[in-house]
C-alpha positions as CSV (number, residue, x, y, z in Angstrom):
1,M,114.1,137.9,93.2
2,P,115.0,139.1,89.6
3,E,116.9,142.4,89.9
4,G,115.7,142.7,93.6
5,Q,112.1,143.3,92.7
6,P,109.1,141.5,94.2
7,V,107.1,139.1,92.0
8,G,103.4,139.1,92.3
9,P,100.8,139.0,93.6
10,F,99.3,136.8,90.9
11,E,96.8,134.0,90.7
12,G,98.2,130.6,91.7
13,T,97.0,127.1,90.9
14,V,96.4,124.5,93.5
15,P,97.5,121.7,93.0
16,G,100.5,123.4,91.3
17,H,104.0,124.7,91.5
18,V,105.5,128.1,91.4
19,H,107.3,127.5,88.1
20,T,104.2,126.5,86.3
21,D,102.3,129.5,87.6
22,L,105.1,131.9,86.6
23,L,105.2,130.4,83.2
24,R,101.4,130.7,82.8
25,H,101.7,134.4,83.7
26,G,104.6,135.0,81.3
27,L,107.0,135.8,84.2
28,I,109.6,133.2,83.2
29,K,110.5,131.6,79.9
30,D,109.7,127.9,79.3
31,P,112.4,126.0,81.2
32,M,111.9,123.0,78.8
33,W,113.0,125.0,75.8
34,R,116.7,125.1,74.8
35,D,118.8,126.3,77.7
36,Q,116.1,128.6,79.2
37,A,116.2,126.6,82.5
38,N,119.3,128.7,83.3
39,E,117.2,131.8,83.2
40,C,114.8,130.8,86.0
41,Q,117.2,129.6,88.6
42,W,116.3,132.7,90.7
43,V,113.0,131.1,91.6
44,E,114.7,128.7,94.0
45,H,116.1,131.5,96.0
46,C,112.8,133.4,96.7
47,E,110.3,133.0,99.5
48,W,106.9,132.1,98.0
49,I,103.6,132.7,99.8
50,Y,100.2,131.2,98.9
51,E,97.1,133.0,100.3
52,T,93.4,132.4,100.0
53,E,90.1,132.9,101.8
54,F,87.3,130.5,102.6
55,E,84.1,130.6,104.6
56,W,83.3,128.3,107.5
57,P,79.6,128.0,108.4
58,A,78.8,129.3,111.9
59,D,76.8,126.2,112.8
60,R,79.5,123.7,111.8
61,D,81.8,122.0,114.4
62,R,85.2,123.7,114.8
63,T,86.7,121.7,117.7
64,S,87.7,118.8,115.4
65,A,88.5,120.9,112.3
66,R,91.8,120.3,110.6
67,I,93.3,121.4,107.3
68,C,94.7,118.5,105.2
69,F,97.4,118.9,102.6
70,E,98.0,115.8,100.6
71,G,101.3,117.3,99.4
72,L,103.4,120.4,100.3
73,D,106.6,120.9,98.3
74,T,108.5,121.3,100.6
75,I,109.7,123.5,103.6
76,A,106.4,125.1,104.5
77,A,104.7,127.0,107.4
78,V,100.9,127.2,107.5
79,Y,99.0,130.0,109.1
80,L,95.2,130.5,109.6
81,N,94.1,134.0,110.3
82,D,97.8,134.8,111.0
83,S,98.0,132.1,113.7
84,P,100.5,129.3,113.0
85,V,98.9,125.9,112.7
86,G,101.6,123.7,111.4
87,E,104.9,123.1,109.5
88,A,105.9,120.6,106.8
89,D,109.3,119.4,105.6
90,N,108.5,116.4,103.5
91,M,107.0,116.5,100.0
92,F,106.2,112.8,100.0
93,I,103.7,112.6,102.8
94,P,100.3,114.2,103.6
95,H,100.1,116.7,106.4
96,A,97.0,117.4,108.6
97,F,97.0,120.3,111.1
98,S,94.4,121.0,113.8
99,V,92.9,124.5,113.3
100,A,90.5,124.6,116.2
101,H,92.3,127.4,117.9
102,A,92.4,129.6,114.8
103,L,89.3,128.8,112.8
104,Q,86.4,131.3,113.1
105,P,82.8,131.4,111.8
106,G,82.6,133.2,108.5
107,I,85.6,134.3,106.4
108,N,89.0,132.8,107.2
109,R,92.4,133.6,105.6
110,L,94.8,130.8,104.9
111,K,98.5,131.4,104.2
112,V,101.3,128.9,103.3
113,R,104.8,130.3,103.4
114,F,107.6,128.4,101.6
115,T,111.1,128.8,102.9
116,P,113.8,128.9,100.1
117,I,115.8,125.7,100.1
118,P,119.1,127.7,100.2
119,V,117.9,129.5,103.4
120,Y,116.8,126.2,105.0
121,L,120.3,124.7,104.3
122,Q,122.3,127.6,105.7
123,D,123.2,125.8,108.9
124,K,123.7,122.4,107.3
125,D,127.2,121.0,106.5
126,K,126.7,120.4,102.8
127,D,130.1,118.7,102.5
128,K,129.5,116.1,105.2
129,Y,127.9,113.5,103.1
130,V,128.8,112.2,99.6
131,S,126.0,113.0,97.2
132,L,126.1,112.6,93.5
133,F,125.0,115.4,91.2
134,S,124.4,117.9,94.1
135,Q,125.6,118.1,97.7
136,D,122.6,119.7,99.2
137,R,119.7,117.4,98.3
138,V,120.3,114.7,101.1
139,Y,118.9,117.1,103.7
140,V,115.6,117.8,101.9
141,R,112.9,115.2,101.6
142,R,111.7,116.2,98.1
143,M,112.1,114.9,94.6
144,Q,115.9,114.4,94.4
145,C,116.3,114.7,90.7
146,T,115.1,118.3,90.6
147,F,118.4,119.2,92.3
148,G,119.9,118.2,88.9
149,W,120.8,114.7,87.5
150,D,122.4,113.3,84.4
151,W,119.2,113.7,82.5
152,V,117.6,116.8,83.9
153,H,118.6,120.4,84.8
154,R,118.3,121.8,88.3
155,L,114.8,123.0,88.8
156,V,114.0,123.4,92.5
157,S,110.4,124.6,92.9
158,Y,107.8,125.1,95.6
159,G,104.1,124.6,95.8
160,I,100.9,123.0,97.1
161,W,101.4,120.1,94.7
162,R,98.5,117.9,95.7
163,P,94.9,118.7,96.9
164,V,94.2,120.6,100.1
165,Y,90.9,120.7,102.0
166,I,89.5,121.5,105.4
167,E,87.3,119.0,107.2
168,A,85.7,118.3,110.6
169,K,85.0,114.7,111.7
170,P,84.1,115.0,115.4
171,A,83.1,111.4,115.9
172,G,85.9,109.7,114.0
173,E,87.0,108.6,110.5
174,I,88.4,105.7,108.5
175,A,92.2,106.2,108.5
176,H,93.2,103.2,106.4
177,S,91.8,100.0,104.8
178,W,93.7,97.2,103.3
179,V,93.0,93.9,101.6
180,R,95.6,91.3,100.7
181,T,95.4,87.8,99.1
182,L,96.5,85.0,101.4
183,A,96.0,82.0,99.0
184,I,94.5,81.1,95.7
185,H,92.9,77.7,95.3
186,E,91.3,76.0,92.3
187,D,87.8,77.4,93.0
188,A,88.3,80.1,95.7
189,A,90.6,82.7,97.1
190,A,91.3,83.5,100.7
191,L,91.8,87.2,101.5
192,A,92.7,89.1,104.6
193,W,91.3,92.6,105.4
194,E,92.1,95.3,107.9
195,V,90.5,98.6,108.7
196,E,92.0,101.3,110.9
197,A,89.9,104.1,112.4
198,A,91.1,107.4,113.9
199,G,89.6,109.8,116.4
200,L,86.7,107.6,117.5
201,K,84.8,109.0,120.4
202,Q,82.5,106.1,121.0
203,D,81.9,102.5,119.9
204,S,80.9,102.5,116.2
205,V,80.0,100.1,113.4
206,L,81.9,99.2,110.3
207,R,80.0,97.9,107.2
208,L,82.3,96.2,104.7
209,G,81.7,95.0,101.2
210,L,83.5,93.5,98.2
211,A,82.2,94.0,94.7
212,A,83.3,91.9,91.7
213,P,84.8,93.6,88.5
214,G,81.3,93.7,87.1
215,G,80.0,95.5,90.2
216,E,77.9,92.7,91.7
217,P,78.5,92.2,95.5
218,V,80.3,89.0,96.5
219,W,80.8,89.6,100.2
220,S,79.6,91.8,103.0
221,F,80.2,92.0,106.7
222,V,79.3,94.1,109.7
223,T,81.4,94.5,112.8
224,G,82.0,96.8,115.7
225,I,85.0,99.1,116.3
226,S,85.9,101.0,119.4
227,P,88.3,103.8,120.6
228,A,90.1,101.1,122.7
229,Q,90.6,98.9,119.6
230,P,90.7,101.1,116.5
231,V,92.1,98.4,114.2
232,V,89.8,95.5,113.1
233,K,91.0,92.5,111.1
234,G,89.4,89.5,109.5
235,E,89.4,87.1,106.5
236,L,87.0,86.4,103.7
237,R,86.6,83.9,100.9
238,V,85.8,84.7,97.3
239,E,84.3,81.8,95.2
240,Q,85.5,81.5,91.6
241,P,87.7,84.6,91.8
242,Q,88.7,86.6,88.8
243,L,92.4,87.0,89.2
244,W,94.5,90.1,88.5
245,W,97.1,89.3,85.8
246,P,99.9,91.3,84.2
247,A,99.6,92.5,80.6
248,G,100.0,89.7,78.2
249,Y,99.1,87.0,80.7
250,G,95.4,87.6,81.3
251,E,92.9,90.2,82.4
252,P,93.8,92.6,85.2
253,A,90.5,92.0,87.1
254,L,89.8,94.7,89.7
255,Y,87.5,94.2,92.7
256,R,86.3,97.1,94.9
257,F,86.5,97.0,98.7
258,S,84.2,99.4,100.4
259,V,84.0,100.5,104.0
260,S,81.5,102.7,105.8
261,L,81.8,103.9,109.4
262,T,78.6,104.7,111.3
263,A,77.8,105.7,114.9
264,S,76.0,103.1,116.9
265,G,72.8,105.0,116.4
266,G,73.2,104.8,112.6
267,E,74.6,108.2,111.8
268,A,77.0,108.1,108.8
269,L,80.5,109.2,109.8
270,D,82.9,108.3,107.0
271,T,83.3,106.1,103.9
272,R,86.2,104.7,101.9
273,S,86.5,102.6,98.7
274,D,89.6,101.0,97.3
275,E,90.4,99.1,94.1
276,I,92.1,95.7,94.8
277,G,93.2,92.8,92.8
278,I,93.2,89.1,93.8
279,R,96.7,88.0,93.1
280,I,99.9,86.6,94.8
281,V,103.3,87.8,93.8
282,E,106.7,86.2,94.6
283,V,110.3,86.5,93.4
284,E,111.7,83.0,92.6
285,Q,115.5,82.7,93.3
286,I,116.7,79.2,92.4
287,P,120.4,78.5,93.0
288,D,122.4,77.2,90.0
289,D,126.1,76.8,89.0
290,R,126.3,80.6,88.3
291,G,124.4,82.0,91.3
292,S,120.7,82.1,91.4
293,S,117.7,83.1,89.3
294,F,115.5,86.2,89.9
295,T,112.1,85.7,88.4
296,I,108.8,87.4,89.2
297,V,106.0,84.9,89.7
298,V,102.4,86.0,89.7
299,N,99.6,83.6,90.7
300,G,102.1,80.7,90.3
301,E,103.1,81.6,86.8
302,R,106.6,82.9,85.9
303,I,106.4,86.3,84.2
304,F,108.9,87.5,81.6
305,A,109.3,91.1,82.8
306,K,109.6,93.6,79.9
307,G,109.9,97.3,80.6
308,G,112.1,100.0,82.0
309,N,112.6,102.7,84.6
310,W,110.0,105.4,85.3
311,V,111.4,108.8,86.2
312,P,109.1,111.7,86.9
313,A,107.2,112.7,83.8
314,D,107.7,116.4,84.6
315,P,110.1,118.4,86.8
316,F,107.0,119.8,88.4
317,P,104.9,116.7,89.3
318,S,101.7,118.6,89.9
319,A,101.6,119.2,86.1
320,V,101.2,115.5,85.3
321,T,97.5,115.0,84.6
322,A,95.6,111.7,84.7
323,E,95.3,112.0,80.9
324,R,99.1,112.3,80.6
325,Y,99.6,109.2,82.8
326,S,97.1,107.3,80.7
327,H,98.8,108.2,77.5
328,L,102.3,107.4,78.6
329,L,101.4,104.1,80.3
330,Q,99.2,103.0,77.3
331,L,102.3,103.5,75.1
332,L,104.1,101.1,77.4
333,V,101.5,98.4,77.0
334,D,101.1,99.1,73.2
335,G,104.9,98.5,73.0
336,H,104.3,95.0,74.4
337,M,105.9,95.8,77.8
338,N,104.5,94.9,81.2
339,M,106.7,96.4,84.0
340,L,108.1,99.6,85.3
341,R,110.5,100.5,88.1
342,V,109.6,103.7,90.0
343,W,113.2,105.0,90.4
344,G,114.3,106.2,93.8
345,G,115.3,109.8,92.8
346,G,111.7,110.8,91.8
347,T,108.4,110.5,93.7
348,Y,106.0,107.8,94.7
349,E,103.7,109.1,91.9
350,L,100.1,110.4,92.1
351,P,97.0,108.2,92.5
352,A,96.2,108.4,88.8
353,F,99.5,106.6,88.0
354,W,98.6,103.7,90.2
355,Q,95.0,103.5,89.0
356,T,96.2,103.3,85.4
357,C,98.8,100.7,86.1
358,N,96.1,98.6,88.0
359,R,93.8,98.9,85.0
360,L,96.4,98.1,82.3
361,G,98.1,95.2,84.2
362,I,101.5,96.9,84.5
363,L,103.8,95.4,87.2
364,V,105.5,98.1,89.2
365,S,108.5,97.9,91.6
366,V,109.1,100.9,93.8
367,D,112.3,102.3,95.4
368,F,111.9,104.2,98.6
369,M,113.1,107.7,97.7
370,M,116.8,107.6,98.3
371,A,119.3,107.6,95.4
372,C,123.0,107.7,94.8
373,A,124.0,109.4,98.0
374,E,125.3,108.9,101.6
375,Y,122.2,110.1,103.4
376,P,122.4,111.4,107.0
377,D,121.3,108.3,108.7
378,D,123.6,109.0,111.6
379,E,121.3,111.9,112.5
380,P,118.1,111.1,114.5
381,W,115.9,113.5,112.6
382,F,116.6,111.7,109.4
383,I,115.7,108.3,110.8
384,A,112.5,109.7,112.3
385,A,111.6,111.4,109.0
386,M,112.2,108.2,107.0
387,K,110.1,106.1,109.5
388,K,107.2,108.5,109.0
389,E,107.6,108.6,105.2
390,V,108.0,104.9,104.7
391,A,105.0,104.0,106.9
392,S,102.8,106.6,105.2
393,T,103.9,105.4,101.7
394,I,103.3,101.7,102.4
395,K,99.8,102.4,103.8
396,Q,99.0,104.7,100.8
397,L,100.1,102.2,98.1
398,R,99.7,98.6,99.5
399,N,96.2,98.1,98.1
400,H,97.4,98.5,94.5
401,P,97.8,95.1,92.7
402,S,100.2,96.6,90.2
403,L,102.8,97.2,93.0
404,V,104.8,93.9,93.2
405,I,108.1,94.7,94.8
406,W,109.5,97.2,97.3
407,Y,113.2,98.2,97.2
408,G,114.9,100.1,100.0
409,D,116.7,102.6,97.7
410,N,118.5,103.1,94.4
411,E,122.2,102.2,94.3
412,L,123.2,103.2,97.8
413,A,124.9,99.8,98.2
414,M,126.0,99.2,94.6
415,N,129.4,97.5,94.3
416,N,129.4,96.6,98.0
417,N,129.1,93.2,99.7
418,E,126.4,92.2,102.2
419,E,128.8,92.4,105.1
420,D,130.1,95.9,104.2
421,D,129.0,99.1,106.0
422,Y,127.4,100.5,102.9
423,W,125.3,103.6,102.5
424,G,121.7,103.2,103.6
425,K,122.4,100.1,105.7
426,R,121.1,101.7,108.9
427,V,117.9,103.0,107.2
428,C,117.4,99.5,105.8
429,A,117.9,97.8,109.2
430,E,115.9,100.3,111.3
431,V,113.2,101.6,108.8
432,T,112.4,99.9,105.5
433,T,112.9,96.2,106.4
434,P,110.9,96.2,109.7
435,L,108.1,98.5,108.3
436,C,107.6,96.5,105.1
437,A,107.5,93.3,107.2
438,E,105.0,94.8,109.6
439,L,102.8,96.8,107.2
440,D,103.0,94.9,104.0
441,P,104.0,91.2,104.2
442,S,102.0,90.6,101.0
443,R,104.8,91.4,98.5
444,P,108.6,90.9,98.3
445,F,111.0,93.5,99.8
446,F,114.7,93.9,98.9
447,P,117.0,96.2,100.9
448,T,118.5,98.0,97.9
449,S,118.8,97.9,94.1
450,P,120.9,96.4,92.7
451,I,121.3,93.5,95.2
452,Y,123.0,90.1,95.6
453,G,126.0,88.6,94.1
454,R,129.6,89.6,95.1
455,P,129.6,92.5,94.9
456,F,126.0,93.8,94.6
457,N,125.3,94.4,90.9
458,S,126.4,91.0,89.9
459,Q,125.0,89.5,86.6
460,D,124.9,86.1,88.3
461,A,122.4,86.7,91.1
462,G,119.7,89.2,92.2
463,D,118.9,92.3,90.2
464,C,121.5,94.4,88.4
465,H,122.1,97.8,86.8
466,V,124.3,96.9,83.8
467,S,124.5,97.5,80.1
468,P,126.6,96.0,77.4
469,W,127.0,99.6,76.1
470,Y,127.9,101.4,79.3
471,E,131.3,99.9,79.9
472,V,134.4,102.1,79.8
473,D,136.5,99.8,77.5
474,F,133.7,99.5,75.1
475,L,132.9,103.2,75.1
476,L,136.5,104.1,74.4
477,G,137.2,101.3,72.0
478,D,136.2,100.8,68.4
479,M,132.9,99.1,69.4
480,R,133.2,96.4,66.8
481,D,132.5,93.6,69.3
482,Y,129.1,95.0,70.2
483,R,127.2,91.9,69.1
484,E,129.4,89.6,71.2
485,R,129.0,91.9,74.2
486,I,125.2,91.7,73.9
487,R,125.3,87.9,73.6
488,E,127.5,87.7,76.7
489,G,125.2,89.8,78.8
490,R,123.7,87.5,81.4
491,G,122.0,89.6,84.0
492,R,119.3,87.7,85.9
493,F,117.0,90.7,86.3
494,L,118.1,94.0,84.7
495,S,116.2,96.6,86.8
496,E,118.2,99.3,85.1
497,S,120.1,99.2,81.9
498,A,121.4,102.1,79.8
499,I,120.5,102.1,76.2
500,P,121.9,104.9,73.9
501,G,119.8,106.8,71.5
502,S,118.2,110.0,70.5
503,P,114.5,110.9,70.6
504,P,112.9,111.2,67.2
505,L,113.2,114.6,65.4
506,S,109.6,115.5,66.3
507,S,110.5,115.3,70.0
508,L,113.8,117.1,69.6
509,L,112.0,120.0,68.0
510,K,109.9,120.4,71.1
511,M,113.1,121.4,73.0
512,M,115.4,122.9,70.4
513,T,115.5,124.4,67.0
514,M,116.5,122.7,63.8
515,A,119.7,124.9,63.9
516,D,120.4,123.4,67.3
517,V,119.9,119.9,66.0
518,A,122.4,120.5,63.2
519,D,125.0,122.5,65.3
520,E,128.3,120.8,65.2
521,Q,129.3,122.4,68.5
522,A,126.2,120.7,69.9
523,D,125.7,123.2,72.7
524,I,122.0,122.6,73.2
525,W,122.4,118.8,72.7
526,E,124.9,118.9,75.5
527,F,122.6,121.0,77.7
528,R,119.6,118.8,77.2
529,T,121.5,115.5,77.4
530,K,123.6,116.3,80.5
531,D,126.8,114.5,81.3
532,N,127.5,112.0,84.1
533,P,130.8,112.7,85.8
534,Y,130.7,109.4,87.7
535,N,130.8,107.0,84.7
536,G,134.4,106.2,85.0
537,Q,135.8,108.0,81.9
538,D,136.4,111.7,81.2
539,E,137.3,111.7,77.5
540,L,133.8,112.1,76.2
541,T,130.5,113.6,77.4
542,H,127.3,111.6,77.2
543,Y,126.3,113.3,74.0
544,R,129.7,112.7,72.4
545,L,129.5,109.0,73.5
546,L,126.1,108.9,71.7
547,E,127.6,110.5,68.6
548,K,130.6,108.1,68.7
549,T,128.4,105.1,69.0
550,A,126.2,106.2,66.1
551,A,129.3,106.7,63.9
552,A,130.9,103.4,65.0
553,L,127.8,101.3,64.4
554,F,126.2,103.0,61.5
555,G,129.2,104.8,59.8
556,G,129.5,108.3,58.4
557,E,130.2,111.7,59.9
558,R,127.8,113.7,62.0
559,G,125.6,116.0,60.0
560,P,122.2,117.6,60.0
561,A,119.4,115.3,61.2
């Protein structure tokens, strides 16, 4: 705590994060302004408690009641009326806790206590595993980049970052539903569907329906489901389908798959509705004299992928609104791009991100959230945690037509060969590969990114993370051969590529003053840019590399912008 004094109580926001609430109440300075992030590092070391009250009707069932958190960030203990009901240690998955033993008619008091990350890590050997940018993050299943990266300051926060609600469904519920395209013919498409129920107490009835983009029904079906067989599967045919296409190749048509669960007597139990797209995605790899191609193919048509990496839009992901997603993603499409890679040091992103990508026709590949580190996959708790996280993530995201590729991680195996004992190999073998094959055979999966060639990160096969600019001899040379280097670049699929440049002045002035912009010492430039100590050269920081490049390519000395 600052100067040893308690902070609060004050009104918190849910969904939200501690930092955003502290800023709203004027208890910290804006960490996005100049170097003020340094002044709120104390937040990470405090225990934070959320408390609220709610009323439970006396005539409502309590035996099946549970409290559902779509996201807790991160090490949390949950209490109801001072009785412990559950614990959470993963930001990326939902948590549901039975509260039957603690819930009472009338007023109830809910408390969520967040353990400080430094306290949680006290008994961990933080030097056991190699981890770029920070040594502690591999033990915590939360957004890795907020422990600090080469583009963001360390801002470890806490919070109920996604919606929370309490519910009672004594007769059962729809746990998951899924639709995938099996084949597209000249005048029809074959789809497979699957519905999973949970907590059924008796044989029940599913009513399924598919509506076209205009809302008109194109298929319906009624089937039974039972506690003994809680998963029901089938196939359907859509005549004259409207296909989902990436931006620039056609309309991203969206159908709606609806499911209702009713008791055998007709009582409504639960409903669910998902946006889906009719489309087939493949990655074409044709051998040639260099290696092999790596081309995304949608509905049989080769797609020229144009885009970039998506890192979290805010250090506190609860702050990213649907409107902000829409604005940022529309900029992508307006810039004639059609693809994003959700990078493995961030999050799997909120539903509004996926809904917007579906609507705009943006192709998305997703890394499972491991990046640039030797994760503790020799410890059973970590493998168990990843199995739970990966299965949950696949089931949450697999309906989205915009999602076209799964990757096992970001750069855990870079510069290794397939036969090497590289970082993440056990997680790939025991977790991501089998779960993607079982739960989502509808789209390609690759064990890591970059992948293929010898070693991984080859420009001759697979995907690669390379840049004509980001090479040591070029960075430290006179840069006069930059055009030749660009021409020689031959990566088959650049899923990550460093491009130097400054934001426009209008953006710079949102994070620093004009005096900071013109400061030859560049203190705030350095703070906001961050350096990368692993880039193979120590002579210049990232900012000074940017400055050197500007001078070499455009001439002149550095001066006020």
